Structures are given as structure tokens and as C-alpha cells.
C-alpha positions as CSV (number, residue, x, y, z in Angstrom):
1,X,91.3,-16.4,3.9
2,X,89.2,-16.9,1.3
3,X,91.0,-16.2,-2.3
4,X,89.6,-13.3,-4.0
5,X,88.4,-15.4,-7.0
6,X,87.2,-18.1,-5.6
7,X,83.0,-17.0,-6.3
8,X,81.1,-18.9,-3.1
9,X,78.5,-21.4,-4.3
10,X,74.5,-21.1,-3.6
11,X,72.1,-23.3,-3.1
12,X,68.8,-24.3,-1.4
13,X,68.9,-24.4,2.5
14,X,68.0,-27.8,4.4
15,X,64.4,-25.5,5.8
16,X,64.0,-24.6,2.2
17,X,63.8,-28.2,1.4
18,X,61.8,-29.5,3.9
19,X,59.1,-26.9,3.6
20,X,59.0,-27.3,-0.3
21,X,58.5,-31.1,0.7
22,X,55.9,-30.4,2.9
23,X,54.1,-28.4,0.4
24,X,54.2,-30.9,-2.2
25,X,53.1,-33.6,0.2
26,X,50.1,-31.5,1.2
27,X,49.5,-31.0,-2.9
28,X,49.8,-34.6,-3.7
29,X,47.4,-36.0,-0.3
30,X,45.1,-33.3,-1.5
31,X,44.9,-34.1,-5.2
32,X,44.6,-37.5,-4.3
33,X,41.6,-37.4,-2.0
34,X,39.8,-35.1,-4.7
35,X,40.9,-37.9,-6.5
36,X,39.1,-40.6,-4.6
37,X,36.2,-38.5,-4.4
38,X,35.6,-37.9,-8.0
39,X,35.6,-41.9,-8.9
40,X,32.8,-41.9,-5.7
41,X,31.0,-39.3,-8.0
42,X,31.2,-41.2,-11.8
43,X,29.7,-44.6,-9.8
44,X,26.8,-43.1,-8.4
45,X,26.4,-40.9,-11.5
46,X,26.6,-44.8,-13.5
47,X,23.7,-46.1,-10.9
48,X,21.3,-43.4,-11.2
49,X,21.5,-43.5,-15.2
50,X,21.5,-47.1,-14.8
51,X,18.0,-46.8,-12.5
52,X,16.7,-44.0,-14.7
53,X,16.9,-46.1,-17.6
54,X,15.2,-48.9,-15.7
55,X,12.4,-47.0,-14.9
56,X,11.9,-46.0,-18.2
57,X,11.6,-49.7,-19.3
58,X,9.2,-50.8,-16.7
59,X,6.8,-47.5,-18.1
60,X,7.6,-48.1,-21.6
61,X,6.0,-51.7,-20.5
62,X,3.3,-50.5,-19.1
63,X,2.7,-48.1,-21.7
64,X,2.4,-51.3,-24.0
65,X,0.3,-53.5,-21.7
66,X,-3.1,-54.1,-23.4
67,X,-4.8,-54.2,-19.9
68,X,-3.3,-51.5,-17.7
69,X,-5.1,-52.1,-14.5
70,X,-5.0,-50.0,-11.7
71,X,-3.2,-51.1,-8.8
72,X,0.0,-51.8,-7.3
73,X,3.1,-54.3,-8.7
74,X,6.2,-54.8,-7.8
75,X,9.1,-56.6,-9.4
76,X,13.1,-57.3,-10.1
77,X,14.9,-57.2,-13.5
78,X,17.2,-60.2,-14.7
79,X,20.3,-59.8,-16.0
80,X,19.3,-62.0,-18.7
81,X,16.1,-61.9,-21.3
82,X,15.3,-65.7,-20.8
83,X,15.0,-64.7,-17.1
84,X,12.3,-62.2,-17.8
85,X,8.4,-63.1,-18.0
86,X,7.6,-58.8,-18.4
87,X,5.1,-59.2,-15.5
88,X,7.3,-59.2,-12.4
89,X,10.7,-60.3,-14.0
90,X,11.8,-57.6,-15.8
91,X,15.0,-57.5,-18.6
92,X,17.5,-55.1,-17.2
93,X,20.5,-55.9,-19.2
94,X,24.4,-56.5,-16.5
95,X,24.4,-54.4,-13.6
96,X,20.4,-54.8,-13.3
97,X,20.1,-57.3,-10.2
98,X,20.5,-54.7,-7.9
99,X,17.6,-52.8,-8.7
100,X,13.7,-53.6,-7.8
101,X,10.8,-51.6,-9.0
102,X,7.5,-50.6,-8.6
103,X,4.7,-49.7,-10.5
104,X,1.8,-48.0,-9.3
105,X,-1.4,-47.3,-11.7
106,X,-3.9,-44.7,-10.4
107,X,-7.2,-43.3,-12.1
108,X,-7.7,-39.9,-13.8
109,X,-10.1,-37.5,-14.2
110,X,-10.1,-38.7,-17.9
111,X,-11.5,-42.1,-18.4
112,X,-9.1,-42.8,-21.2
113,X,-5.7,-41.9,-19.0
114,X,-4.1,-43.7,-15.9
115,X,-1.7,-42.1,-14.0
116,X,1.8,-43.9,-13.9
117,X,4.1,-43.4,-11.3
118,X,7.2,-46.1,-11.3
119,X,9.8,-46.2,-9.1
120,X,13.5,-48.1,-8.5
121,X,15.2,-48.5,-5.7
122,X,18.2,-51.0,-4.8
123,X,17.2,-54.2,-3.9
124,X,16.2,-54.4,0.2
125,X,16.1,-50.6,0.4
126,X,13.4,-47.8,-0.3
127,X,14.4,-44.8,-0.7
128,X,13.9,-44.1,-4.4
129,X,16.5,-43.9,-7.1
130,X,15.0,-42.8,-9.6
131,X,11.2,-41.9,-10.3
132,X,8.9,-41.3,-13.4
133,X,5.1,-39.9,-13.9
134,X,3.6,-40.6,-16.8
135,X,-0.1,-40.3,-18.2
136,X,-1.0,-43.3,-20.5
137,X,-4.1,-44.1,-22.4
138,X,-5.8,-47.1,-21.9
139,X,-6.2,-49.1,-24.8
140,X,-9.6,-49.8,-26.0
141,X,-11.2,-46.7,-24.1
142,X,-13.2,-45.1,-26.6
């Protein structure tokens, strides 16, 4: 017989603890998966940012070119400024060696303008990561 002054202690049952642990495990696994996906998206965004900046650099060089001839030119990026020639090897800075560029200069209806199309890809890949189109005034044209 139980004494009337003694209270029965209450706690969690083993089943409740197992269910709570399972829920916690699923939640942590899901959060870790989201974190890994987030890191992947950050790396992709960084690559897109670098490629877009490099495309802008190639377009700027086209604008500065005193003789912008029609046709296509391809090249790579140099990590060090001393390795760049400004024609087929353009200075891109750190982490630019994985990218390649192509520039196509096309005529327009106006004789003083050329259409410039710049594409930046990964070396060995044909899929464009960044593309820029611009109208560039031909220097020395009337």
C-alpha cells in the first residue's frame, strides 16, 4: 500500500523521448542540407559576379581600342598584370584564370557605331556565364 503523503513523480516516457529525438534529428538534417545548398549558391553567385566583372573589363578594352576592327577575337585572363598583353590576354586578377572570353565586333546601320558582343565562359566550356552587348563608337569616324 502506498502512503498517502507520497506523491507520484512524473517525467517523460521512453517513447516521448524517442519521438522528440527523431524530430530533432530530422530538423537538424534538414538544416544542414539547407546550409550546404546555401554555400553552393554563394559559390555560384561569386562565379557569376567575377564573370560579369571580367566581361565588363573586356568591353572597356574594346571601347578604348583606337582601331576596333570587325570580327571575332578570343582570349584568356591573366592573374598578374605583367602577364597581360591587352589583346588576347587580359588582366583579370585573382581567380580569373578559370575563365576565357570572346569578343565579336559587328557592323551596324550607322557607320560610326559597331556592335560589340562579349562572352565569358569557363576555360574548356562553351556555355556563357556572362554576356554583354554594347554599341561602341568607332574612333576617327565622322
